[in-house]
N, C-alpha and C positions, 0 to 999 in steps of 0.2 A: 474379518475385513469385508467391506462391501462398498459398492458404488452408491453414490447418491445422485438422483436425477430429479430435476425440477422442470416440469413441462408447462409452459405458459401460465405461470403462477401469478395470481393477483391477490392483493390484500386491500380491502376497503374498510375504513372506519366511518360509517355513515357516508357522507358525500366526499370525504377525504380519501384519495387514493394514495396509500403508503408504498405499495409495490405493484408494478405493472409489467406484464409481458416478460416475466423472468424465466429464462431458459438456460439451464446449466446441467452438465453431466460430468461428475468427477470420475477420475480413474480409481481403481482399487488401490488403496494405500497412499493416495495423493494428499498433499498438504495444500489446501486452497484457502486463500485469504480474501475476505470481503473488506474493502476499504472505501472510504468516502467521508465527506463532512457530516456533521451531526444532522440527523433528520433525513438522511438519504435512503433509509429503509433497510440497512444492512442487518441491524439487530432484529427487526421485525421478520426478516427472511429467515434468520437463524432460529427464531422462536417458532416459526411455522414448521421448520424441519424437525424441531424438537417436539412439536405437538402442543406447545404452550400457547399458540395462537391458531385459530382456525383458518383454513385456506378459503378465501372468497371464491376463487375460480382457479382451475388448473389441477395438476396432479403432482404429488411428491412420492418418489420411490426410494426405498432403502433396500439395496440388493434388488431382488426381483419382485418385491412386495410393495404395492401401493399402500401408503400409511396415512392417507388423509383422515380416516376415521379410526385409526389405531391410537389408543391412549399413550402418553409419553412413556410410561413404565414398561410398555410392551414393544417399544421401537428398537430396543437393543442399542441405545445410544447413552453416552455419558457427557454431562455438561460441566464446564468449569466457568464460573461466573466472575464478574468484576469484584463482587463482594464475596469474600471467602466463605461466609455462611457456616462457620464451624460451631459446633455445640460447645459453649464455654464450660459446661460442667463435666464434659468428657475429656479424657486424655487423647493424645494423637491416635493411639491404636484403636480406641473405641470409635473415634470419629471416622476413621478409615473403614472400620468393620461394620458400622451401623447399617448401611444399605444392604450388605450381604446378609446380615442377621434377619432383616425384614423379609428377605427372599428365601429364608429357611435354608441357606447354604450350610452344609455340614461344617462343624467346628474346625476340624483339621484342615479343610479346604480354605476356610477364612484365614486361619493361621498362616497357611502357605502363601496365599495371595497378598496379605498385608505385609509380611516380612519380605517377600519378593519385590513388591512395589517400594517399600522403604529402602531396600538396598539399592534399587535403581535410582531413587531420588536422594540417596545419601542422607536419610533422616532416621536411620536405625536407632541412633542414640537419643532420639527425641520422642520415642513411642510412649513414654510414661509421663510426658509433660502435658500441661493444659495449654490451650491456645494463648492465654494471657502471658505465658512464659516464653512465647516465641516471637521472633522478629517478623517483619512483613514478608520477607522472602521465604522464611520457614513456613509461615502460614500458607503461602501460595503453594509451596511444595506439598503440604498436607492436603490441600484442596485438590491438587492434581493427583495425588496418591489415591484419594477417595474415588476419583474417576477411573484410574488405572485398574484398581482391584475389581471393578465391574467386568473387565475384559470385554468391552463392547465392540460392536462392529464399526462404530463411528464416534469420534470425539468432536464435540461442539464447544468452542471456547469463545466467550463473549468478553472482549477487552480484559483478559485476566491480569495484565501487568499495569494497568492504568493507575492503581493505587500505590505503586512502588516509586521510589526515587529514581533519578535518571541513571545512576551507576548500576543500581540493582536491576533495573529494566534491561540494560545491556547484558548483564550476566544471565538473567532468566531467559532472555531471547535465545541465547546459545544453548541453555539447558533444554528448552522446549524443542528446539531444532534437533538436538541429539536424541532426545527422548522419542520423538516421532520417527526418526530414522531407525532407532532400535526396535520399536514396537511394530512399525509398519502399518499402523492403523489409519484409515481414512480420517482426515482431520479438516474441519472447517473452522476458521479462526476469524473473528471480527475485530477490527481495529480502526481507529481514525488516524493512526500514525503511519504515514507512508514509509518511513524507514523500517518499522516493524514489518510491514507488508513486503517490502523489497528483500529483506534479509531472511524471512521465514518461508514465503510461499513458493511452491513449485509453479503455481499459476495464481494470478491475482485477478479478482473481479472488482473493477472500479465502478462505483455507483454514484448516481446523482439524481435527486428528486424521484427516487423509487425505480429508476431504470438503470440497466446495465449500459455503461459507456464503452467498455472494452474488457475482454477476457484474454489474458495473454501471459507469457512469462515475464518476470521482472525486467529483463534486459530489453525485450521487445516493447514493453510499455514505455521504457525510458528512451529508447532510440527511435521507435516508430509509433508514437502515440496516434490514436485514431482521430482525435479532435483536440481543440484548444483546451478544453477542460482537463482532459487526461494529461496533456503536456504540462499544464500549469500545476496540477496536483501532485504528479510524480516527479520527484527531484527536489533537493533542498541545497541552496536557495532555489526558489521557483524559476522556471524559464522566463526570460524577458520577452515581452510582446511589443512590437513596434508596428504601427500601421504605416505601410509604405506603398508607394506606387511601383508598378512593374513596367519597365521600359526596355525596348530593344536597342542594342548598341553594337553595330558592326557584326551582326550575327550572334551576338552574345546577349544575355539577359541581365538586367541590373535592378536591384532593389534600391529605390531612390527615396531619400528623406532630406529634410532641410540640412541635416548635419553630416550626411554621408551618402555614398553611392557604392554599394557592394555588388560587384560583378560576379556572376556564376556562369559556368559552362557545362557542356556535356548533357547527359540524360536528365539531370535535375533541371537544367535550363529548358529543355524540351517540354517537360511537364508544365512549365510556367508560361509557355507561349500563348495559350488561350487567354491568359490574364493580362497580356500586354495592353496598356492603356487603362487598366483597372487598379484598384487597391487590394492588398492582401495583408494579412497579419504575418509579419516576419517573426519567427521564433528563434531566439539565441539563448542557449544555456550559459549561465555565468561561468562555468568551467571552460567554455570554448572561447573565452575572451582573455587576452593577456595584455600586459602593459607594453606599449611601443615607445621606446625612448628616442628613436631617430626616424620617425615616419616621414617619408618624403611626399610632398603634395602630389596628388594625382594617382596615388596608389589606391586601388579599389578594395582594400581589406581593412580600412582604417575608419574608426568612429572617433570624433572629437567631442569632448564634453567637459563639464565642470564638476569637480569633486564635491559631493554633498556631505557624505558621511564616510568615515574610514573605521572599519571594525577589525582590529588585529586579533587573530585567533591562534597565534603561535606559528604553526606550520603553514598557515594560510592567512591571507588578508582579504576581507570582503570590502569592495569599494562600491559605493552608491554614487552614480554619476547622473547629472542632469543633461538632457538633450533638448532644451527649450520646452517642448510640450510633453515630454515623457522622461521617466527615470529608469535607469537600468542598473543591474548589479553585475559586477565582475568578481570572480573568485581567483585571486592571484596566489601562486605558490610563494611561500616565504613571507617575510615582513617587508612592507613597502612604506617608507616614512612620508606618506602624502598628507597634505593638509586641506581642509575645506576651502572651497573657492579656487583651488588650483586647477588650471587647465591641463587636461591629460589627453593623450592619444592612445586609443585602445585598438589592438589588432584582433580581428575576428577570424576564426577558422571557418572559412566559407564551405569547407567540406562537411560541416556539421550543422548547417542551417536547416530550418523547417519553415514551411509555408502553409497557412490555413486560410480558408475562404472566409471573407468578412461577414457574409450573411449567414451561412450554415455553420461556420466555425469548424467544419470538417477539414481533415488534413488534405492538402493538395499534393504535396510531395515532401520527402525528407532526403536531403543530400546524401546522408549516410547509406540510404537504401541502394545507392548506385556505386558505392565504393567496394572494390573487390577485396 
């Protein structure tokens, strides 16, 4: 096991800057996930750690050794790719053993490592099969087994589940999590799927346009996002953003829009006082909105709108509602037989609101931060 440290790492392709000012230090045995939209630089960063891309500027350390000029084979890392890249003419055993044979590992040691990895991954019965005789999930297990037998200091995984169907992805997520806990190997995992990131990572690195937006635990990213981008990227359905005015009202603060007036108090309101008379982005997560059947006029937790689309999901119902110039999504527990164009009253949990600066899009305050 080893720590991985990136110190002010940049990657340029000609005039294009793919990664800039990347600073990160993992803990020994930590599971870190890089997440972000396509083109954000997450895979490029992983490839620099692996030695498959040269570093334009900065330093990368694995353990105590700077590896900028160390070839991939000597970095003591193992990669699992999106493409399983199994040799079709070899059986599972030979695919897993191939890298060890190249390194002249003794035969009995290869035997031990392959069978031990196969037992962990529950593919002992598949060792004599060829890749064409395996399902997608089994092939992914073989690819992971090939990495495990290396007994590396660091695992690097580049979207390893993206070729699997939805049900199998969920199953394999759980398997990868259990595997990492069992082996205790420092793991850096790249994905564009924020649900994968939230369920797997001890810490998550959210990236956009080659830059780190926030590094934090899954719950902190969800509850205390550093900016509007992180708030909108983490969480499904995405956070609702409504541009509102901030007004003072009898010592209290209100978010004011054509369709509502949400009043907040306490420390959260104090953080908003410098913005009185200005506009901010109000952030409301869909799960912090519920249907209000008997809302009385004048209550300052209610949003009124018109139903646009209803998506029944069984245990939940997602409702898309129009508020004149903006649409919001509410996630309601259970089934709600609403119809398009129906007027609804939604009650907002004001203890869960978020506010972001209109110009910088950085977080101003989160109501939850002040809840004991």
